Structure formats: structure tokens, C-alpha cells
Phi, psi and omega in degrees: 000125179269164184230141173241155188254143179234128182292151172281196184300344188285353188206174180251178181292340177291355175287344183295135175244166183302137184293343177295334182277350180242101180278338180215153178265134180246159183285135186293148178286112185285344176285347183272167188284332185254149175231138181251140176258138181257142178214153185283145179241109182263094175206161180293145179290130185258126177290137180276126176288168181286343182284139187280121179274146177287122181291135176283160186233146178286141176276351183247017177137165178301127177299139353262013186254127177248110176231157179234094183082190189285342192226351182259143177209174171294134175294135182286141178238098185291341181275350183273111175239354182269156175286323183278127182238155176276123184299334180288348181273358178281113183237155180260140174217172181241137175286325174221159182297135182287137183241345182228142182222140174259125181252114183246121178244154178296122185287146179058040174231110190289330180297340182266357185295312185291319179294323180295320180290321180290317182298309183295327177294320182292317180292321184275317186270321183270314181267354176054046182259154169275118186260125176257135177220160177290148182296332182283348174291321184286342175284354178287119180306326181299334183261308180296329185269359183272108183291329184286342181255001187292323181295330178284318183294329178299334179273352185289148166254130187248162179210161181246139178299138176065006181238317176253134182267108180252016185302324185257009182250337189257129180275319172206168187241138169244124179252131176244111181157217176250203182291330179299324183294320175295319176299317178296318182299319175303320186288344180281345179235114185274346175235237183300133183249129173295161179300138182252124172253117186246127174263133181286094179226026179237187178287323178236126184239050177294319188259005186237088185279346187270143172262144190282342187303324185245041183301321187294315178294324181287322177288327175297320182301314186291320181295326178290337179091185181059043173264157179279142177224156172236130186267104180275108184293153179242168175252131171266117191248126174240117180256116180253112181252140182265110178265117180261124180229151178275133181268115185291147180241149183245128181274189184293331179275004184082008181273134181283128174261136182269344176269058182273182183292154177264130176236156186243147174220153180256143177230127186251135174230149187226141180225156169249122190240128184268320184260290182201160172254124186241118174252114180228178186277352177070222183276000186285149174272359180274158172290146175282149182223099183235147174266140183243124183250150176228119184045046180081359182250129173295118182257328179192170174247122180270116175241116187164208179283341180154193180215148179247129172244118185232159171276169172303323173300313182284354178297340179261015181249242184298323185295323178288337175287338180266004178105012185276165174282153174267128185245137179291146184297338179285346184277121181283100188201165173232131180262127174249118185234116170290147182253111178051060183292153182273045180197129175288343181265001180276098180258158177295146180231158177248127178242160184293155183289347182271356187279164175245124181254145178222133176241127179222157173294137176295155183293334180257020174298135180281343182208170177287178175234164174237146186229141175222157185236111187050033176084004183236171175059039182293136185208162181272145179245116180254178179293138185095342176279158177221152174233115181255133184229128173221166178285132181284151173271014179233088177285172176258111182282098182267124180285138185263154174283316174244286176200165189303327183281314181293319175300318180297315180287334174294318177294318181299323185281315184282326183267318183251004175046052184289135179060029175278129178198173178268128189282153175290136179293151181291139181266114182273171180295331183290321180295336184289337182288342187258000000 
């Protein structure tokens, strides 16, 4: 009798790998964050074909260990043996007590200065933690010029975006602002992301469940561990650009000629996206015309203003305004939403999280396209360029105020006014006679 392993609550069913790659079952490593439960699998032995099958990847981290930053991981649940899990059972724990925290505030917002100073003073003086901030935060005269805050700023550790790697230095993140602040925090970590605690101090707070009034008790609870979290999946995006350059020629006299042959070279860029990838027509007046491939097969050509490829978290952002359905963050899926398509039958679709999408300009496209990632890094897409999108194995562990389900429906009601309407009046027995 063979045995297959099923991940506990700490992972998803996508952690399963082909049985042919496991010739023997070994004892799980108790030092790791995850524990696997074994159960007998009664089925006929299936012969493995000569074709090499693609190994599946975990959506919650490199198999079989799921960690978030240097010290955080999922709390073990010995009772979980099923693939389908209760979102409320996802809990955060620490391998070691957290000692460092990254505080990200919305830049150029005067209303956040006082909360930022209060929080940093509490973290450094009361909790004795190492506080990381962006270098441009200290360039604000309201912070650098405050003599009463000088003792705190001297203890800060600073970093620069895209230049300094702090992925193994920060134990957890605190965001002060709106949803855009959380998106920016996600972009700073291209691999494992520490747990994120978001305070609602911006214009829109769909992803920021905490109120700042009780920040001390709430931060203490996070440091102690055993907090509810929701794992927000991200998209791993690879942009392959075709660079056409003229190859210079040299004549007999050694003079360089500029009208040489044209040669091509490829340039690859990679991004981690929390909300969505948007491909649109840009400033052109023509319709965009892009081909959409799924696992190497052409499934359709998108003709219209563009297309949105979003995560479940991003389904409540740009995608829902374009007519998409709203998906809970715990659902492993990718949403594909056309933007004003040139077809009345082109509806948004949901595909499994494990597929690979590729977007390219159609050969008969009249113009180029433009792509952006969570509203940033906007760039032009020309003929020969390609955009490959898969679900990343590095999600954003977002700390919940209550639990993933209640927080999500609370955000739908408070931020999007979901299903708000005038209710129908009660029908009395007298009214039924008429």
C-alpha cells in the first residue's frame, strides 16, 4: 500500500508533487515550520510515461517549508489532514521572538506624521525593537527637524528602494496609510514577505483592517503571536522584450558604418504583483489587439481597450470596476477581465491558479500596447515582446483584525457598499387581500 502526503493547514493542495518523484517516505523534519500528515492511498499503480511531467509548486512558499521573513511561519495544526481548510484556522506564529519591524508610511501626508512618531516611539522605547524606515522618510523636515523626535530617529535603520535588500532583516511590517501603501510594501519584497499589519489611515481601506486608536494593544498581540492571517497570493510576471539593434560594420579603412545589419537580443524583467497586471492600448486611438495563451495554447484574442489579469485580492480593485466577480483571497485562482471588449459575449473568466498565461501582441495589431504592474512600472509592449504570468509561490501574509472571512465581508460593506439598497416593505395580511 502506498502513501501520499497531504499538507496541513500550513499549505495548499498545490504542494503535492508527482508520486514518481518520491520513491520512499522519510520522516518529517520536526525543526521545520510545517508538518505533513500521511494517509493511505488506495488506487492502482499507474505507470509513468516517458514524458517528463511538470512539478507542481506551492502557492504559499517553497515546498515543503512555508516561512514569511526570517522568523514567521504558519502555526501548526495537527488535526488538519484535508486539502480544503477553514480560512479562520490560518494562524501566525513565531520561531523566535520578533526583534525588527519595517514601518512604511504614506509619503507627503502631513496627517500621518503624528501617528508615525507615536508608533515609532512605542516600538523603540517600549518594545526595544529595531525599526527600519525608508531613507526618504527622514528627508521630511517635519521628522528630521523635530528635536523632540531626534532620539528616536537616531535609532532608525534606513534603506533605499531597489538598492538595499532587507528581506532577511525585517521580521514583520507595519503600514500606515491606505491600500496603496500595502501594494508598495509588497513590491519591496520579490521573494518571501514578512507578515504585514496595515492600519487604515488613507482614503481607501479595503486591505487595511486595523484602526490606529488601539495600536499598542494590537501590536502587542501580533508580537505575542497566534494572530489570524490571510495569505494573499501574488502574480509572478516575466516580461521578455525584444531589443532590435543595428550591428555596426567596419570598412576596409577602419571606419565604422552605421547602416549595418539588424540583430535582436532579449531582455527579461520580473515583477511580483499583488493586485493586477493591466495591458491596455495606451495613448493610441486604435483598439488593442493581443493574443492570450494558456499553458502554451492560444485561447483567444483580446480586442478592445485591454485586459486585466488579477489575483483574488485584485478582483475587488480595477477588475470589479470592469465587470469581474469578487473572489475571496483564499480561493486559488487567476481572474481574466477584458476592458471594454469589442464583443458582447466576452465575459470575465476565472482560471486555476496553477496555469501559465502569456500575452503577446497579435501579428495584425495596429499599434503597440502598454503594461503596468499594480499601477507602477508602466512600459510599452511591442511586436515580439511577451508577458508571462503565473501564480507566485511568495504570497503576502496579511494580518487580520478578526479572521479572513469576517474582515473581507466587512470591507465589502464598508468600502464598496456591497448590496446596499432600499429594502422592500413588509407585506401585511391586509395587503395580501388586494
